[in-house]
N, C-alpha and C positions, 0 to 999 in steps of 0.2 A: 592824667584820665580825670573827666569831670567827677566832681564829689554831689552828685543828686541825682537822680535816675528821671528828672524832670521829662518829658519827652519824650523817653524812653519808650519803643512800641516792644510790649511783651503780649506775648500768645500765651495764653493761659489755657489749661487742661484739668478738668476734676474739681468744680470749683462748681457741682449739684448739690442739690442735697445729698447729706452725710449723713452714713448709718448710724455712727460712733457721735454721741454728744460733744464727747472731748474738740471729736475731729471737728465738728459742724461749728463749734467754737475758737478754735483756731483758725477755720477758713476764712471768719469775718474780721478776724484780727488782719490775717493774709490783706482780706482784700482793701481794707481802711490802712491799710497803712502805705498799702501801694496807690492808691490814689489821692491818698493826705498827702505822698510824694511826688504826683505831677506827673506818671506814668502815663502812658496810653494802652489800653489793654483792650485784647482783642479776642473775643470768646471762640478758643479753636474747636469746640465741641458745638458751636454753632453757625460759625462762619466758616468759607471756605475763601482759604489765604495762603499766597504762594510765602513758606517760612522764610524764601532769603530777605524779603521786604520787612522783615523782623529783624531788633534785633539781641532778641532773647526769647527761650521758650520756657513756662514755667509747668510742672505739673505737680497738680496740688494733690490728686489722686487718681488712681486705675493706672493700665499700662499702656495709656494710646502714644505718650514721647521718647517709653523706651522701643517702637517699633526702627526697624533697621531705616524708616525712608528719610528719619530723622536726623542722621548719624549724621550728614556730612553739612550742615544748615550753621544756624547761630547757635551758640552753647544754648545747653538744654540745663535746667535745673531742676533737679528732680527732690519733692520731700518724701522722706521715708516716712515720718509718723514711727511709729511700731513697727516697720517693715525690720528692721536690722536684725530683728532675733526671731518675729513670727513668719518671715519671709525670705530667712537666710540663703535657703538653697535659689530661689528665684534670683537673688543677690549672686550669689557666686555665677549665673550665666549671665547675667546682665551688664554687671560693673565693665567687662572686656569692652562691652560695647562704647564705653561713655570716652573722651577725649580728655585732656588734661586741661582745658579751658571749661569742660561740662563741672556743675555741683549739685551736690549733695547735700540735702539741707537734716542735719541731727540735731538734738535735742537736750543730748548728755555726752556726758564723758565718756560714757560706756559703747554706746554708739560710733563715737571715731576711733574708739580702741579695736573694735567688728572691723571696720571697715581698713583700720590698717592690716589689719590680720587677712584680709581676704586680698586686700594690696599689696603685698611688701614691696615691690616696686614703684612705679609709677602710678598716680592716685588723681584722683580728681579732687578739682578743688572742694572742699570740705569748710559747709556752715556754719556755724555751732549757735544755734538759734534756742536759746531761752524763749520762754515764750511770758506775758505780761498779763496783769492781775486785772481782771475789770473791773471798771471801774465803782461799781457799787463796794466793794468791799475796805473802798479806803474811807469808805462813809457812814462807818457803824456807830453807833450808839458804843460806850464801854463797857465794862463787863459785867458790871450790876446794872444796868438800866437796860441791859439785851435779856438778861436772866428775868425782871421784873416783867419785859415786855409780853415775855413767854409766862408768866405766873409761878417762875420757880424763884424759893426763896435765896436772899443771898451767899448764904451759908453753903447750899448743897454744892457735895461737887458736882458737877455735870461732865461727865466723858460723851464723846460725840464719836460717829464709823459716818464716816460718808462715802460711798462707791458703789459701782454694780455689787448686787449681792451675789457672787460667786466665792465655792472656797480658795481659788485665790488670792480674796481680797482678805480672805481671814476673819471675817465677819465673831467666824467660832472661837476663835485666838481672841478679839475683844472680849466676848461674854464671858473669857472664863478669867479675864482680867477684872470684872464686873465683879462676878462670883467672889474673887478672891480680895479685893477689896471689901466688900462686904461684911466679907469672914472675918476680916484683919481687925475691922474699926465696926462695931453692931452698934455703936451708937452715930453714926454720921450717917446724914443722909445723903443722899444715891441719885442721881440719875442719869440713865444712858440713853442719847436718841440717838438713831439707828437711821439714818435717810440714803436711799435706794431701790431699784429693785432688784427682784429675783429673774438670772437667765437660765431658764432651767436646759437650754436648747445648746449653748455655749459648746463650740465644738475643741475646744481644744484643754488638754487635760480633761475630760469629761471623764473621771473615776467615779465621783457622787453629784454632779453639779443637777440631774434629772433630780434625786432622791435631795439635796440641799434644802430647800424649803420646811420638809415634814425633819427634817436631823434639827434646821437651825428650832425651832418650835420646841422638839422633845430637850433639848442641852435648858435650854429658857427654864423648863417644869420644872428640870433634875436639879437646876442650880436655884429654884423659888428665888427668880427673879424678876417674872411677872409683872410689880408692881414698880418694878424703876425703871421697865425696859419701854421704851416708846417707839413704832416706826413711823415713817414718814414718806409716800411718796418717792422718787428722783423726780418730779416735774413740778415741786417748788417754783415760784418766781423767786426775782435775783435776789429783789428785800428780805425774802424771809427765807432763805436760805443762808445771808448771807445774815442776817438775826442770829439764826439758832448756830453758825459756827461762833460767832461771837460769844452769845455766852457761855460757849464752852469752856471749861478750866483747861484741856487738853484734847486735842485731837487724836487718837486711834487709829493710825494709818499703818498696819502692819503687813503689807501686800508681799505676796509675793507673784503678785501678775507677770507673767512671763517677758510682757513688750512694754513694763511699767519705764516707758523713755523720759518721763519727765513728771507728770503729776499734779494737773491743778490744783489739785486739793491741797496740798501741800502748802502752795503758796497763796493759796487764796486766805489760807486756815493764819498765814503769819501777817499780812495785811490786816484782816482782822483783830491782830491781837492774841491770837492763840497759838500756843506752844504746843509743838509736834510731835506723839511718839511713832516712828514708823523702821520697817526694817533698812539696812545699810541697801541698800540695792539699786541697781538703775537709775532714772533720773533722781531717785533722793538723795543719792551719794552728793551731788552738785547741791540742789536745792536748802538741804537742811543743817547746818552750821549743829554739830553733835556736842551739848553742852550748853549754847549759846542759844539757838531759837527752839531748840527740841535734845530728843535724845536717839541717837540712832543706833540700832542691833544688830550686831555683826548676825551676814549672813554667810552659807559658803555651798558649794553641790555634795552631795552623797550619790551612790546607788540608788539612793530610795527617795531624788527628787533635794529639795532644797529646804536648808535645816535655818534654824533662827536661836541666840542666842534670847528669849523671851524673859529667861529670870530675870537677866540685866534691866529688859523695860518693867517690871513688876518694881522694884527697887529704884528706879526713878523715879517712877510714879509716886509711889508712898514716899519719896522726900520733899517730890516739890508741892503734893500735894497738902503735906505741912509744915510748909514754909513760906509763909507769907511773901519776904522778901525776896525770894530765890522765885518763887512765882511772878512777883512783881518785876523783875529783873530778867525774866523770858520774856515776860507779855512786850516789855519794850525793847527789846533785841527783835522781835520778831515784827515789829513794826517798822524798824531801824533799816533792817538787813531787807525786806521787801520794797521797800521805798528806794533804796539804792540800787535795789538789782535789777528788780522786776515790774517797774513803772511800761506804763503802754511806749512810751517817746523812747526808752531802750530796745524796744524791741524792733520799732522802726528804724532806728540808723543801723543796730546788727544785719535790717535784711538787707536794707542798702548799699549797706558796704558791701556784705555776701555780693548780691549782685551785679554792681561795678567792678568787683572781683574778676565776676567769668566772663565779662565784657572785654574787663581789658586785656585778660589772657588771650582769649579769643583772638582780638586787633592784633597783640602781640606775638602770633604765630603757634603757640601753644596748640596744637591738633592731634597730637600724637596721643592714641590710641592706649589705655590705661594697659590692655592685655591681659592675659588669660589671669584668672585667680586660683589662690591656693583654698583650697575645700578646709571649713575645720570639723575638725573630725569630735563625733561623739563616744560615749564610751562605749564601751563595748556591753555593761553591764547593764541591766537596769532591771531593778527588784519589783517596780511597781505592773500593775496587773496589762494586761494587753488590752490596747482602744487606739483607737485613731487617732491620730496628731496625740500620743502620747509623745513622755519628756524623753522617750529615746531617741525622741527626731531634734531637741532643742536643746541638752546638755551640755552642749558644747560653745554654743553661744551662750547660755545662763553663766559662766565660765567666767566671762569679759561682765557681767550684770553681779553678781555678785561681789561681797567683801572683802573677803579671803580665802584663801585655799590651803587644800589639808597637805599638800603633796609632800610639804617638811616637816610633817608631822610636830609643829609648833603650837603646842594651847595656846587655843584662844583664850582662855582663863584659867587660873588653878582648879576649878571646879567641873566635875561633868558630873549629869543624873539623867537615867533612862528617858523615854518618852512614852508615852501615852500609849501599851500594846495591850493587845491579846492575843492568849495561845487557843488554838483553831486546829485541835489534833496535833498533825505534826508539825504546822506553822505558826511562826512568832508573826502577826500582822500588828502595824501602826494604824492607832486608832483617832485616825485624823484622813477627814473627806477631800484636802485638798493633794496626801500625800502618804494614800494608803498603801504603804512598801509591807510585803511581806516574804518571806523566809524562810526556809529550815532551819532552826538553832541550834546550836548540841547544847548537849547540856551543862556545858561548862560556861556558855555562853548566856542558856537562861539564867545560871545561877548568879551572874552579873548582874542579870536586868534587877532581878529579885534584890539584890544589894543596893542597885542605886535608882529607888525610886526616891528617894533624895538627893541633894546635893551633894559629894564630898568631893576633898583633895581627891585627884589622881594620884599624887606622889605618895596616898597612902597603900597605893597597890603594889605590891611585888615587879618585878619585871616580867614576867609571863602572862599576870595580871593586866599589865600596863596594857602590853601589845596585842592585848583581844579586847581591851578599853576600844583600841584606833580600830580596830576592824568594826567594831559596834559603831562608831561615829563614821567610818566611811560608809557603812551600812545604811547609817537614818536613822539606828536605833538608841543609840547615844548623844544626847548634845553639852556642848559645851554652855555649866552654868555662871 
């Protein structure tokens, strides 16, 4: 088999303007890699070409190459992006139309696990393709110089949050960390940098998305952190974004976003020498090295949504920000890890190998259809409000994205704590704009929540109370700490 796609004719679809900024960035990398590798590209959205004159079909976005008319031609390669979670029902109907020579491009191990669950028998070619870091992030100044360029004193702790400003991205959790650090270290100067735009009509998990900007402003006022939190729109130049990230002592990325299949910001931060505190979820499970390039906080699925051990993140922040040697080691580890795994050349080689494997499988006659998929079931019980595109539609695939499962009743840590909640008449409601679970709890359960206002060893409770606490954990009202 040829080791290069030079002169290979590739018909591409969905390479036009992209709605998602991150997908637009990915499109640029794909096109650059294909052109650099010498492939001959034919834009099927603009040209009428017989598919049997091509060596390969590449569907970057949209549904065109999923159509039946392309089933019997050259191998098809489909880029999933975040589709393994948000479009899992679509995949259940469309994957059976692929053949063993066709390919699926995924960006994280969790997506591979979902494809394996959907296709327990014959599978398409699975192309695992971690994405690269833009060149500008390799050229940033050191941390002290970056702080100086932004007018920030070198001794100031700089914390950053870069994301779409949605409840799922957990800006409210970032602000809680800022509040707690300010309270714990009143003499320490702190600067919190938030970069991103609100998206008030985002359709997935829209429990409080429309009200989120007002909610965030109320938190900033209530926490009394107006003087240390600054906001920048998400349209910074690449150079300004890179300098801002380089100035951060820690990037805090506590995402619960259902389709967090990779997370550019984490690898960009590491390339810039900035450690990352993130949820152990989706693509972050692959890109971050726990306690080497940052901290991964355990995650799990409950009937009230995704939960995380945020207390472990705060403890790590306190340790790292107060230990210059440890912080310096993290900075060095970040740069090394990013350089060894997320250079543009790594991406080009992986993409080229994946496409060549599909072409070889086609030439070798691996044309059998994948066959029927096995559906991934969702939980029967969901304690979140009834909305379109609510969590009850995604709880099954979310179990492949989280880091831990509660089925075995094995504690993820020795301590537990009640999540912030409100009592409204007969209902107890989780006070979280991302996961506002609600349930009528018994008096015994309410009493346990009141006892768990701060972290307590689970082993201290009697067996009956421990069973009740486990029930509250599965509901999402108690978390590990």
